[in-house]
Backbone as JSON, one array per atom type, in Angstrom:
{
  "sequence": "MVTFVIQDLIFDVAILGVATAGLLLYLRLVIHEALLAEGAEHEIGPDAPCPECHRIVPTMAFCPACGAARAAASKQGRPRLVGGA",
  "N": [[-0.39, -24.73, 37.85], [1.95, -26.31, 37.81], [1.7, -27.68, 35.38], [1.9, -25.57, 33.58], [4.57, -24.77, 33.96], [5.93, -27.06, 33.12], [5.14, -27.2, 30.41], [6.23, -24.83, 29.55], [8.96, -25.36, 29.9], [9.32, -27.45, 28.08], [8.81, -26.08, 25.7], [10.95, -24.23, 25.77], [13.16, -25.99, 25.61], [12.68, -27.07, 23.09], [12.99, -24.79, 21.47], [15.69, -24.2, 21.98], [16.81, -26.53, 20.91], [16.18, -26.29, 18.17], [17.58, -23.94, 17.58], [20.19, -24.81, 18.11], [20.49, -26.83, 16.17], [20.3, -25.25, 13.87], [22.59, -23.61, 14.14], [24.61, -25.57, 14.04], [24.26, -26.52, 11.44], [24.9, -24.19, 9.99], [27.61, -23.94, 10.77], [28.64, -26.25, 9.61], [28.3, -25.65, 6.89], [30.03, -23.43, 6.63], [32.53, -24.59, 7.2], [32.61, -26.43, 5.1], [32.7, -24.75, 2.81], [35.16, -23.48, 3.29], [36.93, -25.65, 3.1], [36.52, -26.35, 0.42], [37.53, -24.06, -0.86], [40.2, -24.17, -0.06], [40.94, -26.61, -1.14], [40.98, -26.15, -3.85], [43.42, -25.09, -4.36], [45.25, -27.15, -4.46], [46.99, -29.19, -6.69], [46.74, -31.83, -9.11], [49.21, -34.02, -9.92], [51.48, -35.62, -12.32], [51.27, -39.17, -13.16], [52.65, -41.45, -10.83], [54.51, -43.91, -8.97], [53.15, -45.06, -5.88], [54.76, -44.79, -2.75], [54.01, -46.5, -0.71], [51.93, -48.46, -1.41], [52.72, -49.1, -3.94], [51.35, -48.77, -6.32], [50.54, -47.33, -9.48], [49.63, -44.14, -9.45], [47.95, -40.9, -9.61], [49.96, -38.05, -8.77], [49.45, -36.79, -5.69], [48.52, -35.22, -2.55], [47.77, -37.27, -0.84], [47.7, -40.8, -1.3], [45.38, -42.05, -3.6], [44.66, -44.71, -3.67], [45.57, -46.19, -1.37], [45.58, -44.35, 0.7], [47.76, -43.35, 2.05], [49.98, -40.78, 3.2], [51.7, -38.93, 0.86], [53.88, -37.23, 1.21], [54.94, -38.08, 3.57], [56.49, -40.32, 3.26], [59.82, -41.52, 3.14], [62.3, -40.2, 0.99], [64.57, -41.6, 0.44], [63.94, -44.24, 0.78], [62.35, -44.85, -1.36], [61.88, -46.83, -4.19], [63.71, -46.71, -7.23], [62.33, -46.61, -10.35], [62.95, -47.88, -13.47], [62.28, -46.91, -16.72], [59.62, -46.48, -16.27], [58.2, -48.65, -15.35]],
  "CA": [[0.91, -24.09, 37.87], [2.97, -27.28, 37.42], [1.57, -27.95, 33.95], [2.42, -24.41, 32.86], [6.03, -24.81, 34.04], [6.4, -28.16, 32.28], [4.95, -26.8, 29.02], [7.2, -23.77, 29.28], [10.27, -26.0, 29.77], [9.33, -28.18, 26.81], [8.93, -25.07, 24.65], [12.32, -23.71, 25.82], [14.06, -27.02, 25.1], [12.45, -27.16, 21.65], [13.61, -23.61, 20.86], [17.15, -24.4, 22.05], [17.15, -27.58, 19.96], [16.12, -25.73, 16.81], [18.7, -23.0, 17.45], [21.42, -25.6, 18.04], [20.53, -27.46, 14.85], [20.6, -24.2, 12.89], [24.0, -23.22, 14.26], [25.44, -26.67, 13.55], [24.16, -26.51, 9.98], [25.69, -23.05, 9.54], [29.02, -24.27, 10.97], [28.99, -27.24, 8.6], [28.42, -24.95, 5.61], [31.24, -22.6, 6.66], [33.69, -25.49, 7.08], [32.58, -26.98, 3.75], [33.18, -23.72, 1.89], [36.59, -23.28, 3.54], [37.64, -26.79, 2.53], [36.48, -26.24, -1.04], [38.45, -23.0, -1.28], [41.57, -24.64, 0.14], [41.18, -27.74, -2.03], [41.21, -25.66, -5.21], [44.83, -24.73, -4.48], [46.05, -28.35, -4.65], [46.95, -29.69, -8.05], [47.0, -33.25, -9.31], [50.39, -34.12, -10.77], [51.55, -36.77, -13.22], [51.23, -40.48, -12.53], [53.89, -41.9, -10.21], [54.23, -45.01, -8.04], [52.99, -44.74, -4.46], [55.82, -45.46, -1.99], [53.45, -47.47, 0.23], [51.25, -49.59, -2.05], [53.44, -49.3, -5.2], [50.46, -48.65, -7.47], [50.75, -46.12, -10.27], [48.49, -43.26, -9.16], [48.3, -39.49, -9.8], [50.69, -37.45, -7.66], [48.56, -35.97, -4.87], [48.99, -35.18, -1.17], [47.52, -38.61, -0.3], [47.49, -41.82, -2.33], [43.95, -42.35, -3.7], [44.44, -46.15, -3.55], [45.76, -46.7, 0.0], [45.36, -43.28, 1.66], [49.0, -42.94, 2.73], [50.47, -39.45, 2.87], [52.84, -39.04, -0.06], [55.01, -36.47, 1.73], [55.47, -38.72, 4.78], [57.43, -41.38, 2.91], [61.19, -41.03, 2.95], [62.72, -40.24, -0.4], [65.64, -42.58, 0.31], [63.35, -45.57, 0.73], [61.58, -45.05, -2.58], [62.64, -47.52, -5.24], [63.77, -46.03, -8.53], [61.81, -47.47, -11.4], [63.53, -47.54, -14.76], [61.36, -47.12, -17.82], [58.24, -46.26, -15.86], [57.51, -49.91, -14.99]],
  "C": [[2.0, -25.04, 37.37], [2.89, -27.56, 35.93], [2.08, -26.79, 33.11], [3.95, -24.43, 32.84], [6.58, -25.9, 33.14], [6.26, -27.79, 30.8], [5.95, -25.72, 28.63], [8.6, -24.36, 29.1], [10.38, -26.76, 28.46], [9.5, -27.2, 25.65], [10.36, -24.51, 24.61], [13.32, -24.72, 25.26], [13.9, -27.16, 23.58], [13.11, -25.98, 20.93], [15.13, -23.75, 20.86], [17.6, -25.49, 21.08], [17.17, -27.09, 18.53], [17.28, -24.77, 16.59], [20.03, -23.75, 17.33], [21.56, -26.26, 16.68], [20.87, -26.44, 13.77], [22.06, -23.77, 12.94], [24.94, -24.32, 13.77], [25.41, -26.74, 12.02], [24.98, -25.36, 9.39], [27.19, -23.34, 9.66], [29.49, -25.28, 9.93], [29.18, -26.58, 7.24], [29.68, -24.09, 5.55], [32.48, -23.47, 6.49], [33.75, -26.07, 5.67], [33.12, -25.99, 2.73], [34.68, -23.47, 2.06], [37.41, -24.43, 2.95], [37.62, -26.78, 1.01], [37.45, -25.18, -1.55], [39.9, -23.46, -1.13], [41.91, -25.77, -0.82], [41.45, -27.31, -3.46], [42.68, -25.31, -5.44], [45.71, -25.94, -4.8], [45.88, -28.87, -6.08], [47.23, -31.18, -8.07], [48.13, -33.35, -10.32], [50.36, -35.35, -11.66], [51.52, -38.09, -12.44], [52.62, -40.87, -12.03], [53.55, -43.04, -9.26], [54.11, -44.5, -6.6], [54.07, -45.47, -3.68], [55.29, -46.51, -1.02], [52.87, -48.69, -0.48], [51.83, -49.93, -3.42], [52.52, -49.33, -6.42], [50.79, -47.36, -8.2], [49.48, -45.27, -10.12], [48.91, -41.82, -9.44], [49.01, -38.94, -8.55], [49.77, -36.47, -6.94], [49.14, -35.97, -3.46], [48.83, -36.55, -0.5], [47.28, -39.56, -1.45], [46.0, -42.13, -2.41], [43.66, -43.84, -3.54], [44.52, -46.63, -2.1], [45.59, -45.63, 1.07], [46.6, -42.82, 2.39], [49.4, -41.54, 2.29], [51.71, -39.58, 2.0], [54.06, -38.33, 0.48], [55.64, -37.15, 2.94], [56.49, -39.8, 4.46], [58.82, -40.79, 2.69], [61.58, -41.17, 1.49], [63.84, -41.25, -0.61], [65.07, -43.99, 0.16], [62.56, -45.85, -0.53], [62.42, -45.77, -3.62], [62.6, -46.72, -6.54], [63.32, -47.02, -9.59], [62.35, -46.97, -12.73], [62.5, -47.85, -15.84], [59.91, -46.99, -17.44], [57.5, -47.53, -15.49], [57.86, -50.34, -13.6]]
}
């Protein structure tokens, strides 16, 4: 009787593990598709200096060089560059 109960519990845990893994994989795919759809809406703009690292990078939501949010920087603190240099 005890061996039957233990084998039954192991089988139940294995089934729950497989179901959990399947649901997590499905959730990952749904989130991935949603992020791809939302990412298609964002455009890459012309090159401009990053207000944090001062590198010339494409205008995006985040600086690809340092990772700082471009919208978070104050516009008053940004230095004006004459002649693009």
